[in-house]
C-alpha positions, 0 to 999 in steps of 0.5 A, spaced: 500 500 500 502 507 498 505 510 504 508 517 503 515 519 503 519 517 510 514 511 511 516 507 505 517 499 507 520 497 501 514 492 499 507 492 500 501 487 500 495 488 495 489 486 499 485 482 494 478 481 497 474 476 494 466 475 494 464 469 498 456 469 498 454 474 503 461 475 506 468 476 503 475 472 504 482 475 504 488 473 500 495 477 499 499 478 493 506 481 494 507 487 489 514 490 489 515 498 488 519 497 482 513 494 479 508 499 481 512 505 480 512 504 472 506 509 471 502 505 465 498 510 461 491 509 462 489 509 455 494 502 454 490 499 460 483 500 458 485 498 451 488 491 455 481 491 459 477 492 452 481 486 449 480 481 455 473 483 456 470 485 449 464 490 451 460 487 446 459 481 451 454 482 456 457 477 461 464 475 462 467 468 462 467 466 469 473 461 468 478 466 466 475 471 471 480 470 477 486 470 473 484 476 469 482 480 475 488 478 479 492 481 473 488 487 472 489 489 480 496 489 479 495 494 473 491 498 477 496 498 483 501 502 478 496 507 476 494 508 484 501 508 486 503 514 480 497 518 482 498 517 490 505 519 489 503 526 486 497 527 490 501 526 497 505 532 495 498 536 496 494 532 501 495 531 509 499 525 511 494 524 516 489 521 510 494 515 510 495 514 517 488 514 519 486 510 513 486 502 511 488 501 503 485 495 500 485 492 493 478 488 492 476 483 486 470 479 486 470 472 485 464 472 480 464 476 474 461 483 475 462 490 472 467 492 477 474 488 475 478 491 480 478 496 485 482 500 490 479 504 496 481 508 502 476 507 508 477 508 515 482 504 520 478 498 524 479 502 530 475 507 527 469 502 528 471 499 534 471 505 538 464 506 536 462 499 538 461 498 530 464 492 526 469 493 521 466 492 514 467 485 510 471 482 509 475 484 515 470 482 519 465 477 516 460 478 520 460 486 518 456 489 513 459 492 506 458 499 509 465 503 510 462 509 513 466 513 508 471 512 502 475 514 496 475 509 491 479 508 484 475 502 480 477 499 473 470 497 470 469 493 464 465 495 458 458 492 456 452 493 452 447 497 454 440 498 451 442 503 446 449 503 446 456 499 448 459 502 454 466 502 453 471 500 459 473 506 464 476 508 470 472 511 476 474 515 482 469 516 487 467 519 494 462 515 498 458 516 504 455 509 507 453 509 514 447 513 518 453 516 522 457 519 517 451 521 513 449 525 519 456 528 520 457 530 513 451 534 513 454 538 519 460 539 514 455 541 509 452 546 513 458 549 517 462 549 510 457 550 505 462 554 500 468 550 501 464 543 500 461 546 494 467 548 491 470 541 492 464 538 489 465 542 483 472 542 482 472 534 482 467 535 476 463 529 478 456 527 478 452 525 484 449 519 485 444 515 490 442 508 491 435 510 493 430 514 489 429 521 491 423 525 487 426 532 488 433 530 486 430 526 480 426 532 478 433 536 478 436 533 472 440 539 469 442 541 476 450 541 478 452 535 483 452 540 488 445 542 487 443 535 487 447 534 494 443 540 497 437 537 494 438 530 497 439 533 504 432 536 504 430 528 505 431 527 512 431 519 511 435 515 506 434 508 508 440 506 505 444 512 508 449 512 502 451 517 496 457 518 492 460 523 487 463 519 481 468 521 476 469 517 470 475 517 465 476 513 458 481 512 454 483 520 453 484 522 460 490 525 462 494 524 469 492 531 470 485 530 469 485 524 474 488 528 479 483 534 478 478 529 481 482 525 486 484 531 490 478 534 492 475 528 493 480 526 498 479 533 501 472 531 502 474 525 505 479 528 510 474 533 512 468 528 513 473 524 517 474 530 522 467 531 523 467 523 525 472 522 530 471 522 537 475 528 538 472 532 532 477 536 528 471 540 524 476 545 521 480 540 517 477 542 511 480 549 511 487 545 510 484 544 503 483 551 501 489 551 496 485 546 491 479 550 490 483 557 489 
């Protein structure tokens, strides 16, 4: 896993989290720094992904899925390492200290081929008498509270077009407590939250349907976020800011999305800690200026 300068342990483990029924199982693969620092072009990676999983086919081959997802998790590692090496210059080191870094794959074929995520360390959950999420705790849930993820998605045929492979960078709230705390952040630092959301150029998404959000089809992601919080209850307690990138995306474009989403993650974490640090968002003023 990535560690900023001064915290390099030479080699790091990729956590391959494999779905197993309703839970997940863990396995570890060693990935050395010299491999993950190669910075492959996203275009080349997505071309490989399209060749491995032709988007004209609705279903991926379950026989080759484990081997291919393992391969692409290694390739994703290279992309993530390159991005975090640059991002670490602009973001506080506490993000790495407070977060668990995981690489995930599923046992059965899905749209998601490989995923990397930041989410709170296990102690974050146990201090609140909550179980850590699966697969770390098989009796936990999939809800991570809050996370930033970088995901490789295969293409597939949609109703009127063929969706090409892409890389997605997302910020997600997934938990009742975290949803409430983010609302506090939004109320107290509305302008900065707005600027970070808009800087990411992401889209707003929820699991449940909310009529007021659904009607605002032309609204910005921040406007939809504001409308979302007009609904007191969300049975799923989750929303996300999603940024999708195709073959032509540059590293600069990826960082333009990643940095403000990591800032939102860090600012939200400050509201969720037992000893709150509500001014954290101010450390990210440089991103929006």
